[in-house]
C-alpha positions in Angstrom: 2.8 -26.0 5.9 3.1 -22.3 5.4 -0.3 -22.0 3.7 -1.9 -24.1 6.5 -0.4 -21.9 9.2 -1.7 -18.7 7.6 -5.1 -20.3 7.2 -5.2 -21.0 10.9 -4.2 -17.5 11.8 -6.9 -16.0 9.5 -9.7 -18.3 10.7 -9.3 -18.3 14.5 -11.4 -15.4 16.0 -9.1 -12.5 17.0 -9.9 -12.5 20.8 -9.3 -16.2 21.0 -6.1 -16.0 19.0 -4.7 -13.3 21.4 -5.6 -15.4 24.4 -4.0 -18.5 22.9 -0.9 -16.4 22.0 0.0 -15.9 25.7 0.5 -19.7 25.9 1.9 -20.4 22.4 3.8 -17.2 22.0 7.3 -18.8 22.0 6.1 -21.2 19.3 4.6 -18.5 17.2 7.7 -16.3 17.5 9.9 -19.2 16.5 7.7 -20.2 13.5 7.6 -16.6 12.2 11.2 -15.7 12.8 12.7 -13.7 9.9 14.2 -10.5 8.8 11.4 -8.5 7.2 9.6 -6.9 10.2 10.9 -5.7 13.6 9.1 -5.3 16.9 10.9 -2.3 18.5 9.6 -3.2 21.9 11.8 -6.3 22.2 13.9 -5.9 19.0 12.8 -9.3 17.7 12.5 -9.8 13.9 9.9 -11.8 11.9 9.0 -12.7 8.4 5.4 -11.6 9.1 3.2 -10.4 12.0 -0.2 -11.8 12.8 -3.6 -10.6 11.7 -5.9 -8.8 14.1 -9.2 -7.0 14.2 -12.8 -7.0 15.3 -14.9 -7.6 12.2 -12.7 -5.8 9.8 -9.4 -7.6 10.1 -6.0 -6.0 9.6 -3.3 -8.2 8.3 0.3 -8.2 9.6 -0.2 -6.0 12.7 0.0 -8.2 15.8 3.6 -8.9 17.0 4.1 -12.7 17.7 6.5 -11.9 20.6 5.0 -9.0 22.5 1.5 -9.1 21.1 1.8 -5.4 20.5 -0.3 -3.6 17.8 0.5 -0.6 15.7 -0.4 1.9 18.4 1.7 0.2 21.1 4.8 0.2 18.9 4.3 3.8 18.0 3.9 4.8 21.6 7.0 2.8 22.6 9.1 4.5 19.9 7.8 8.0 20.9 8.5 7.4 24.6 12.0 5.9 23.9 13.1 8.5 21.4 11.4 11.7 22.4 11.1 11.6 26.2 13.0 10.8 29.3 10.4 8.3 30.4 12.9 5.5 30.6 15.6 7.4 32.6 14.2 10.2 34.7 12.4 9.7 38.1 8.7 9.8 37.5 5.5 9.0 39.2 3.4 7.2 36.6 -0.3 6.2 36.5 -1.2 3.7 33.8 -4.8 2.9 33.0 -5.8 -0.6 31.7 -2.1 -1.6 31.4 -1.3 -3.4 28.2 0.5 -6.7 28.5 3.2 -5.6 26.1 4.2 -2.8 28.5 3.3 -4.0 32.0 6.4 -6.0 33.0 8.7 -3.7 31.1 7.4 -0.6 32.9 7.3 -2.3 36.3 11.0 -3.2 35.9 12.1 0.4 35.3 13.9 1.5 38.5 13.3 5.2 37.7 9.5 4.8 37.8 7.1 4.9 40.7 4.6 2.9 38.7 0.9 2.4 39.5 -1.6 0.6 37.3 -5.4 1.1 37.6 -8.5 -0.3 36.0 -12.1 -0.9 37.1 -12.1 -4.6 36.4 -8.7 -5.8 35.3 -7.2 -8.5 37.6 -3.7 -7.3 36.8 -4.2 -3.7 37.9 -2.7 -2.5 41.2 -5.7 -0.2 42.1 -9.3 -1.0 41.2 -10.9 2.4 40.4 -13.5 4.2 38.3 -11.8 6.7 36.0 -14.6 9.1 36.7 -14.0 9.0 40.5 -10.3 8.3 41.1 -8.9 7.6 44.6 -5.8 9.8 44.1 -5.0 13.2 45.5 -4.8 16.3 43.3 -1.5 16.8 41.4 -0.2 13.3 42.1 1.4 12.0 38.8 4.1 13.2 36.5 2.9 10.9 33.6 -0.5 9.5 32.9 -1.0 6.8 30.2 -4.6 6.3 29.3 -4.8 4.6 25.9 -7.9 3.2 24.2 -9.9 3.7 27.4 -12.0 6.9 26.9 -14.0 5.4 24.0 -15.5 3.0 26.5 -16.5 5.7 29.1 -20.1 7.2 28.8 -19.1 10.4 30.7 -15.7 11.0 29.0 -15.9 14.7 30.2 -15.8 13.6 33.8 -13.0 11.2 33.1 -10.9 13.9 31.4 -11.5 16.2 34.4 -10.3 13.5 36.7 -7.2 12.9 34.6 -6.5 16.6 34.7 -7.0 16.8 38.5 -4.6 14.0 39.4 -1.9 15.1 36.9 0.9 17.3 38.4 1.4 20.8 37.0 4.0 20.4 34.3 3.0 16.7 34.0 2.5 14.9 30.7 -0.1 12.4 29.5 -0.7 10.3 26.4 -4.4 9.6 25.8 -4.6 7.5 22.6 -8.0 6.7 21.2 -9.4 5.0 18.1 -10.0 8.1 15.9 -11.5 8.8 12.5 -9.4 11.7 11.3 -11.8 12.2 8.4 -14.6 12.9 10.8 -14.8 16.5 12.1 -17.0 15.8 15.0 -17.3 12.9 17.4 -20.3 10.6 16.9 -22.4 9.0 19.6 -25.8 7.2 19.5 -26.9 5.3 22.6 -30.1 4.3 20.9 -28.1 1.7 18.9 -28.2 -1.3 21.2 -27.6 -4.3 18.9 -24.0 -5.5 19.6 -23.3 -6.4 16.0 -24.6 -3.1 14.8 -22.5 -1.2 17.4 -19.4 -3.2 16.4 -20.0 -2.2 12.8 -20.5 1.5 13.6 -18.2 2.1 16.5 -15.5 -0.5 15.9 -16.3 -2.6 18.9 -19.7 -3.3 20.6 -18.5 -1.8 23.9 -17.3 1.5 22.4 -19.7 4.3 23.1 -18.4 6.8 20.4 -16.3 7.3 17.4 -13.9 10.2 18.0 -13.3 12.8 15.4 -10.8 15.6 15.1 -12.7 17.6 17.8 -11.2 15.2 20.4 -8.2 17.4 20.7 -10.2 20.5 21.4 -12.3 18.7 24.0 -9.1 17.9 25.9 -8.1 21.6 25.6 -11.5 22.6 27.0 -10.7 20.6 30.1 -7.5 22.6 30.6 -4.9 20.5 28.9 -2.3 21.8 26.5 -2.5 19.4 23.6 0.1 18.5 21.0 -1.2 16.5 18.0 1.9 14.5 17.2 2.0 12.8 13.8 5.0 10.8 14.8 5.0 8.5 11.8 5.9 11.5 9.7 9.3 11.4 11.3 10.0 7.9 9.9 10.9 6.7 6.5 8.5 4.6 4.5 10.8 1.7 5.0 10.8 2.1 8.8 7.0 2.5 8.9 6.7 -0.8 7.0 9.5 -2.5 9.1 7.9 -1.6 12.4 4.3 -2.2 11.1 3.0 1.2 12.1 -0.2 2.9 11.0 0.9 5.8 8.9 -0.7 9.1 9.9 -1.8 7.9 13.4 -1.8 10.9 15.8 -0.4 10.6 19.3 -2.4 13.0 21.6 0.3 14.3 24.0 -1.2 16.4 26.8 0.3 18.6 29.4 -0.9 20.5 32.5 
């Protein structure tokens, strides 16, 4: 039974698996209940997490209960332990809101919480990140995670993020990043979807960010802190929370 269950998880395409998981999540969580791994977002414990990945699959990374990935759990831990996001009054703008966060952030009484996306049906405001319908200096916190790699004119998008952030405000702009790459790579002459997925990680990504990402944010006007938050955890906790060791959280301020 156990081997058959693992076989199903490893043969179902990842996008289909994540869609199915919204319906069968309670069953998955019950089947995988254990004491080895913990999802810090809801505190539930499991004997294993699910596999996930486009093309190059990562094992033991998708939480059966919240459907969070490594980056989501790292962000949750950072916000919970290093900021007053969960307690202080804040006006928040959240791009492409992740399902593992959406209801939890909406339920926080201290937040004036707005979600936005160009196409997502769950977003409060349908908007182009390069032409936002918000006044200057509007938001205390902006969450824009795994969005900019989809945007052809990421300079304009960053300028808009800077414009609508309040002076003294904070943002977290996570992206898929190759820390071994000094400079960001783009090539719009590559049009084959399979080839783009192979090179860029997903067919709809327009670049692979290198370490110069942080300086690009600085060139827009942001003060940038490159937070290696996993360095604050023991090896045991990195494994227990299923985090990606060495992942950098880009924390920006205006």
